[in-house]
C-alpha positions, -999 to 999 in steps of 0.1 A, spaced: 461 374 -372 494 352 -374 526 367 -360 559 357 -349 594 375 -336 628 366 -339 658 374 -322 698 369 -333 729 374 -317 752 368 -341 783 389 -343 778 398 -382 749 423 -391 745 399 -418 746 366 -406 723 379 -376 699 395 -406 696 358 -422 694 343 -392 662 361 -380 648 361 -413 649 324 -415 633 319 -381 607 341 -393 600 324 -424 601 292 -406 576 303 -379 549 315 -407 551 284 -426 532 291 -458 520 323 -447 529 354 -463 540 386 -442 521 416 -451 546 438 -426 578 432 -409 595 452 -381 631 455 -382 650 466 -352 687 467 -352 714 478 -326 749 470 -316 760 471 -351 781 496 -369 761 517 -393 784 510 -425 772 473 -424 735 483 -425 737 495 -461 712 468 -473 696 457 -442 663 467 -453 663 459 -486 677 422 -474 649 420 -450 620 426 -472 634 400 -496 644 371 -470 615 376 -450 590 383 -481 570 409 -464 551 436 -486 562 460 -463 590 468 -439 591 492 -408 622 497 -388 649 515 -371 
């Protein structure tokens, strides 16, 4: 099993998601993620509308679990 975890402290939710997703993709190399776990805090709810869909697209994960 291959796994990775990432963290971003970017002030913008969109930038944080982009950074963490890129870190994950780099760490996995050519492996494809079956599932991604996304935990978000510290950002206004209004900034998170498409976070789930964006995370799946950026990570390439087949499934996404988060809160």
